[in-house]
C-alpha positions in Angstrom: -14.4 6.9 6.2 -14.6 5.3 2.8 -18.1 5.1 1.4 -17.0 3.1 -1.7 -18.4 -0.5 -1.7 -16.2 -3.1 -3.3 -17.2 -6.3 -5.0 -14.9 -8.8 -3.2 -12.7 -10.6 -3.9 -10.9 -7.9 -5.8 -7.6 -8.5 -7.5 -5.0 -5.8 -8.3 -1.7 -6.3 -10.0 1.2 -4.0 -10.9 3.9 -4.1 -13.5 6.7 -4.9 -11.1 5.6 -8.4 -9.9 3.1 -7.8 -7.1 -0.5 -9.1 -7.0 -3.0 -8.6 -4.2 -6.3 -10.2 -3.6 -8.7 -8.3 -1.2 -10.6 -11.4 -0.2 -13.2 -10.1 2.3 -14.0 -7.6 5.0 -14.5 -9.0 8.5 -16.7 -6.9 10.7 -15.3 -6.6 14.3 -16.4 -4.6 17.2 -13.2 -2.5 17.2 -13.1 -1.9 13.4 -13.4 -3.7 10.1 -10.5 -5.9 9.0 -9.7 -6.5 5.3 -8.3 -10.0 4.6 -5.6 -9.9 1.9 -3.7 -12.5 -0.1 -0.5 -11.4 -1.8 1.8 -12.9 -4.4 5.3 -11.4 -5.1 7.9 -12.3 -7.7 11.5 -12.5 -6.4 12.9 -9.2 -5.0 9.5 -7.5 -5.4 7.6 -5.8 -2.5 6.5 -2.4 -1.4 9.0 0.4 -0.4 9.4 1.6 3.1 5.9 2.9 4.1 3.8 3.7 7.1 0.2 2.9 7.9 -0.6 5.8 10.3 -3.9 4.5 11.4 -3.7 0.7 10.7 -2.0 -2.5 11.8 -0.8 -4.9 9.2 -0.2 -8.6 9.8 1.1 -11.1 7.3 1.7 -14.8 7.4 4.1 -16.5 4.9 2.1 -19.3 3.1 4.9 -20.1 0.6 8.4 -18.9 0.2 10.6 -16.6 2.3 10.0 -13.0 3.2 12.6 -10.4 4.2 11.3 -7.4 6.1 12.7 -4.3 7.8 11.5 -1.7 10.2 12.9 1.8 10.0 16.5 2.1 11.1 16.7 -1.6 11.9 18.4 -4.6 10.3 16.7 -7.0 7.9 14.7 -9.9 9.3 13.4 -13.0 7.6 10.3 -15.2 8.0 9.6 -18.5 6.4 6.5 -20.6 5.7 4.1 -20.5 8.6 5.7 -17.5 10.4 3.7 -14.3 11.0 4.9 -10.7 11.2 2.9 -7.9 12.7 3.6 -4.2 11.8 2.1 -1.9 14.3 0.3 1.3 13.2 2.7 4.2 12.8 5.8 1.9 12.3 7.7 2.4 9.1 8.3 -0.9 7.4 9.0 -2.7 4.1 9.1 -6.3 2.9 10.1 -8.2 -0.1 10.4 -11.7 -1.6 13.7 -13.0 -0.4 13.4 -16.3 -2.2 13.9 -17.5 -5.8 10.3 -18.5 -6.4 6.9 -16.8 -5.9 6.2 -15.5 -2.4 2.7 -16.0 -1.2 1.4 -14.2 1.9 -1.9 -14.0 3.6 -2.8 -11.4 6.2 -5.0 -8.5 7.2 -5.0 -4.7 7.6 -7.1 -3.2 10.4 -9.1 -1.0 10.4 -9.7 -1.3 6.6 -10.2 2.4 6.1 -9.1 3.3 2.6 -6.5 0.6 2.0 -8.3 -1.0 -1.0 -8.8 2.3 -2.8 -5.3 3.6 -2.0 -3.4 0.4 -3.1 -5.6 0.0 -6.2 -4.8 3.6 -7.2 -1.0 3.1 -6.5 -0.9 -0.1 -8.6 -2.8 1.6 -11.4 -0.3 4.6 -11.3 2.6 2.2 -11.4 1.1 0.4 -14.4 0.5 3.8 -16.0 4.2 4.7 -15.6 5.5 1.2 -16.4 7.7 1.2 -13.3 7.8 0.9 -9.6 7.6 4.7 -9.4 3.9 5.7 -9.8 2.9 8.2 -12.5 3.8 11.6 -11.2 0.4 13.4 -11.0 -1.5 10.4 -9.6 1.3 9.9 -7.0 1.0 13.6 -6.0 -2.8 13.3 -5.7 -2.6 10.2 -3.5 0.3 11.6 -1.4 -1.5 14.9 -0.7 -5.0 13.5 -0.2 -4.2 10.5 2.0 -1.2 11.9 3.9 -3.2 11.5 7.2 -3.3 7.7 6.6 -0.2 6.7 4.7 3.4 7.9 4.4 6.4 6.9 2.4 9.5 7.9 4.5 11.9 7.2 1.6 10.6 10.3 -0.3 13.1 13.1 0.5 11.6 16.0 2.6 12.3 18.5 -0.2 10.3 16.4 -2.7 7.6 15.7 -0.1 7.1 19.2 1.1 7.8 21.3 -2.1 7.8 19.3 -5.3 4.8 17.0 -4.6 2.5 19.9 -3.5 3.6 21.9 -6.6 2.7 18.9 -8.9 -0.6 18.4 -7.0 -1.4 22.1 -7.5 -0.6 21.9 -11.2 -2.7 18.7 -11.5 -5.7 20.5 -9.9 -5.3 23.5 -12.2 -5.1 21.3 -15.3 -8.0 19.0 -14.4 -5.9 15.8 -14.0 -7.8 14.6 -11.0 -11.3 14.3 -12.5 -10.7 10.5 -12.5 -10.6 10.7 -8.7 -14.1 12.3 -8.4 -16.0 10.2 -5.9 -12.8 9.0 -4.2 -13.2 8.3 -0.5 -12.3 11.0 1.9 -9.1 10.5 3.9 -9.5 9.3 7.5 -8.4 12.2 9.8 
C-alpha cells in the first residue's frame, strides 16, 4: 500500500491536453476511494489500459465522451451519463466533442493511482509527447505491473525491451528520483 501522503487537491497536467485534479480521498469500509475531476481537449484521453485492482467510474459533466472496452465497438456518453469500468477490464476513453470534456469520477481502492498517474504525466511532459520518456516508462511498467497494464504495448516490447531498458536504467542510476516511491500492491 502507498505510504505517500498527498496534499489534496492535487492537479496534474500533461503536454497532450489532459488535466486531472485529485480532489479528495473518501474513507469507506471496503477501501479508500479517490475522487477525480478530469479535463480533456478534443481527441485526448488515455490509451487502452487496465486497472488490475481497481474500479473506475466517470460521469460526464460537460461535453461528450467516447469509450471502448477491449475488443468491443466504441460507445458514447453525454452530459449526466455515467460509465463504470470494472477492475481487470481493458478500456480507453477520449473526448469525442469539439470543446473541452469535463469528467468527474472515482477510482477505488485508491492504491497507487495518484503516484502512478502523476509519474506518467511527468514522463509525458519530459518526452514532449503522448509516449512517456523511455526510462521512466520502463520503471513504472516494471514496478507497478501488478496494478496497471497497457495492453496496446506489443508482447515483445513488454516482455523483452522494457525489462532491458529497466535493467539499464537501474545500472545507470536513472531511478534515484523514484527513491521513496510507494510499493506496488500485490
